[in-house]
C-alpha positions in Angstrom: -10.5 -33.6 64.6 -12.7 -33.2 61.5 -11.5 -29.7 60.6 -7.9 -30.8 59.8 -9.2 -33.7 57.7 -11.5 -31.4 55.8 -8.7 -28.9 55.2 -6.5 -31.8 54.0 -9.2 -33.0 51.6 -9.6 -29.5 50.1 -5.8 -29.1 49.7 -5.6 -32.5 47.9 -8.5 -31.5 45.7 -6.8 -28.3 44.7 -3.5 -30.1 44.0 -5.3 -32.7 41.9 -7.1 -30.0 39.9 -3.8 -28.2 39.3 -2.3 -31.4 38.1 -5.2 -32.0 35.8 -5.0 -28.5 34.4 -1.3 -28.9 33.8 -1.9 -32.2 32.0 -4.5 -30.5 29.8 -2.4 -27.5 29.1 0.6 -29.7 28.1 -1.6 -31.0 25.3 -2.7 -27.6 24.2 -0.3 -26.1 21.6 -1.2 -22.6 22.9 0.3 -23.4 26.2 3.7 -23.8 24.5 3.8 -20.2 23.3 6.9 -18.5 24.6 7.1 -14.9 25.8 9.1 -14.3 22.5 6.1 -15.5 20.5 3.6 -13.4 22.5 5.7 -10.3 22.0 5.9 -11.0 18.3 2.2 -11.5 18.1 1.5 -8.2 19.7 4.1 -6.4 17.6 2.9 -8.1 14.4 -0.6 -7.0 15.1 0.5 -3.4 15.5 2.6 -3.6 12.4 -0.4 -4.8 10.3 -2.6 -1.9 11.6 0.2 0.7 11.0 1.4 -0.7 7.7 -1.9 -1.4 6.0 -2.0 1.8 3.9 1.5 1.1 2.4 1.0 -2.6 2.0 -2.3 -1.9 0.2 -0.6 0.4 -2.3 2.2 -2.1 -2.8 -0.3 -4.8 -3.5 -2.0 -2.5 -6.0 1.3 -2.0 -7.8 2.1 -5.7 -7.8 -1.3 -6.4 -9.4 -0.4 -3.9 -12.1 2.9 -5.6 -12.7 1.0 -8.9 -13.2 -0.9 -7.1 -16.0 2.5 -6.2 -17.6 2.7 -2.6 -16.3 5.7 -0.9 -14.7 6.2 2.6 -13.3 4.8 5.4 -15.5 2.7 2.9 -17.5 -1.0 3.6 -17.8 -3.6 0.9 -16.9 -7.2 1.6 -17.7 -10.5 -0.3 -18.0 -12.5 -0.1 -21.1 -15.7 -0.9 -19.2 -16.8 -0.5 -15.6 -15.5 -3.0 -13.1 -17.1 -6.5 -12.7 -16.6 -9.3 -10.1 -13.2 -10.4 -11.5 -11.7 -7.0 -10.5 -10.8 -6.9 -6.9 -10.9 -3.3 -5.6 -11.8 -2.1 -2.1 -13.4 1.3 -2.8 -14.0 1.4 -6.5 -17.5 1.6 -8.0 -19.0 -0.1 -11.1 -20.4 3.1 -12.7 -17.4 4.6 -14.4 -14.2 3.4 -16.0 -10.9 4.0 -14.2 -7.3 4.8 -15.1 -4.3 4.2 -12.9 -0.6 4.8 -12.9 2.2 4.4 -10.4 4.8 7.1 -10.6 8.3 6.6 -9.3 10.9 9.4 -8.8 13.9 7.2 -7.7 15.6 8.0 -11.0 14.6 11.7 -11.1 11.5 13.9 -11.2 8.4 12.6 -13.0 5.7 14.5 -14.9 2.0 13.5 -14.8 0.6 15.2 -17.9 -3.1 15.7 -17.3 -5.3 16.6 -20.3 -7.8 19.5 -20.1 -11.3 18.5 -19.3 -13.3 17.9 -22.4 -16.9 18.9 -23.3 -17.9 15.3 -22.4 -15.4 14.0 -19.8 -13.6 15.3 -16.7 -11.1 13.7 -14.3 -11.9 13.1 -10.6 -9.2 11.7 -8.4 -5.9 12.2 -6.6 -2.2 11.5 -6.5 -1.1 9.9 -3.2 2.1 8.9 -1.6 2.8 5.3 -0.5 1.1 5.9 2.9 -2.0 7.1 1.1 -1.4 10.7 2.1 -3.0 13.0 -0.5 -0.4 14.9 -2.6 -2.5 16.6 -5.3 -6.1 16.5 -6.7 -6.6 16.3 -10.4 -9.3 17.8 -12.7 -11.8 20.6 -12.2 -11.7 20.1 -8.4 -7.9 19.8 -8.5 -4.9 22.1 -8.9 -5.2 22.2 -12.7 -8.9 23.5 -12.4 -9.9 21.3 -15.3 -7.6 23.2 -17.7 -5.1 20.4 -17.8 -1.5 20.7 -16.5 1.8 19.1 -16.0 2.1 17.9 -12.4 5.8 17.6 -11.5 6.8 15.3 -8.6 10.4 15.5 -7.3 12.2 12.9 -5.2 12.6 13.4 -1.4 15.6 15.7 -0.8 15.8 16.8 -4.5 18.2 19.8 -5.0 18.0 20.1 -8.8 16.7 22.9 -10.9 13.0 23.0 -11.5 11.9 24.6 -14.8 8.9 26.9 -15.1 5.5 25.8 -16.4 4.9 22.9 -13.9 2.7 22.3 -10.9 5.4 21.2 -8.4 5.1 18.8 -5.5 7.6 17.4 -3.0 6.2 14.1 -1.6 7.9 12.1 1.1 8.0 8.9 -0.8 9.4 7.9 -4.2 6.4 5.9 -5.3 3.2 7.8 -6.0 -0.1 5.9 -6.7 -2.6 7.6 -9.0 -6.1 6.5 -9.6 -8.5 8.6 -11.5 -12.1 8.4 -12.7 -12.9 9.8 -16.2 -16.4 11.0 -15.4 -18.9 11.6 -18.3 -21.0 14.8 -18.5 -23.2 16.5 -21.1 -24.3 13.2 -22.6 -20.8 11.8 -22.9 -20.5 8.1 -23.7 -18.4 5.4 -22.1 -16.3 5.2 -25.2 -15.5 8.9 -25.0 -14.5 8.5 -21.3 -12.2 5.6 -22.1 -10.5 7.6 -24.9 -10.1 10.5 -22.6 -8.5 8.2 -20.0 -5.9 7.1 -22.6 -4.8 10.7 -23.1 -3.2 10.7 -19.6 0.6 10.5 -19.8 3.5 10.0 -17.4 7.2 10.4 -18.1 10.5 11.6 -16.6 11.2 15.4 -16.5 14.4 14.7 -18.6 12.1 13.5 -21.4 9.6 16.4 -21.1 10.7 18.1 -24.4 10.1 14.9 -26.3 8.0 12.5 -24.2 8.3 8.8 -25.3 5.1 7.0 -26.4 3.2 5.8 -23.4 2.3 2.2 -22.6 -1.4 1.7 -22.2 -2.9 -1.6 -20.9 -6.6 -2.4 -20.9 -7.2 -4.4 -17.7 -10.9 -5.0 -18.2 -10.7 -8.4 -19.9 -8.3 -9.7 -17.3 -8.5 -10.7 -13.6 -7.2 -7.7 -11.7 -7.0 -8.2 -7.9 -5.4 -5.3 -6.1 -6.2 -6.4 -2.5 -3.5 -7.3 0.1 -3.4 -10.8 1.5 -3.4 -11.2 5.3 -0.8 -14.0 5.8 3.0 -14.1 6.1 3.3 -12.3 2.8 1.8 -9.2 4.4 5.1 -8.9 6.4 7.2 -9.6 3.4 5.4 -6.8 1.5 5.8 -4.4 4.4 9.5 -5.1 4.5 9.7 -4.4 0.8 8.1 -1.0 1.3 10.4 -0.2 4.2 13.5 -1.0 2.1 12.3 0.9 -1.0 11.0 4.1 0.6 12.5 6.7 3.0 11.8 6.2 6.7 9.9 9.3 7.9 10.8 10.9 11.2 7.3 10.3 12.4 7.8 6.6 12.0 11.1 6.1 13.9 9.5 4.7 17.0 7.6 2.2 14.8 10.8 1.1 13.1 12.1 0.0 16.5 9.0 -2.1 17.0 9.3 -3.6 13.5 12.9 -4.7 14.1 11.5 -6.9 16.9 9.7 -9.0 14.3 12.6 -9.1 11.8 11.8 -6.1 9.6 14.8 -3.8 9.3 15.8 -1.1 6.9 18.5 -2.3 4.5 18.1 -6.0 5.5 16.1 -8.8 4.0 13.1 -10.1 5.9 14.2 -13.4 7.4 12.0 -14.6 10.3 13.6 -16.8 12.8 13.2 -18.1 16.3 10.1 -19.1 18.2 7.9 -16.5 16.6 5.8 -15.9 13.5 7.9 -13.0 12.5 11.3 -13.8 13.9 13.6 -13.3 16.9 15.2 -9.9 16.3 16.9 -7.4 18.5 16.3 -3.6 17.9 19.4 -1.9 16.7 18.2 1.5 15.7 
């Protein structure tokens, strides 16, 4: 007769424990996460990992806009970076010069001066996904002799004149960050002046380039780093809308639509998720 009683006690204990757990979970906000939320959380995590290169470059450009620069405008520092300059991989030994090219309105020229006796360029032109397009300076395509790097828009069919180093990147926006490196006893001042000889302009203006706009960012706060909050997704949506979708990324576009990021549409999160209740329509 004791065995059934023991079994009953055990069953009652289990039921009481389950009831207690249910009571505790009902007070835990995490227990209220829906399947929709969990899916968005996983998709959002993958979107951050995948989109970091482009979001980082977009944040870089937005920081230059805060300094008063636009596309084809040259931003340089007259002294090496200090703590008010937020850069992920920059050093504090040399000055830098940066420019964002944009070919949406036609081909753009990056006019690189020849290496001087005291200063040379070291750096690259990237696309918005941080894919290298061209190296600059003695180790680059101009071999230190200077040259006119011509970047044409995706799908460009126009005539390309002679005398240019020609590139066909997959994105309209092209970040450029260069180090003017001193040699042969060159001074910081000479390196900065050399940096200010970099030019960028549209191909249509190549015969008579307009005066460039040069901004010294050294006295200012210059934070180029992306922020990891909801604005990350807003920035990623901007990039998706501004740049061509590459064939390699079509599967990812389907995932992004599940968190409210769609080509040609504003990012408007909705539903029981961080990034929205969206249905893939690609």
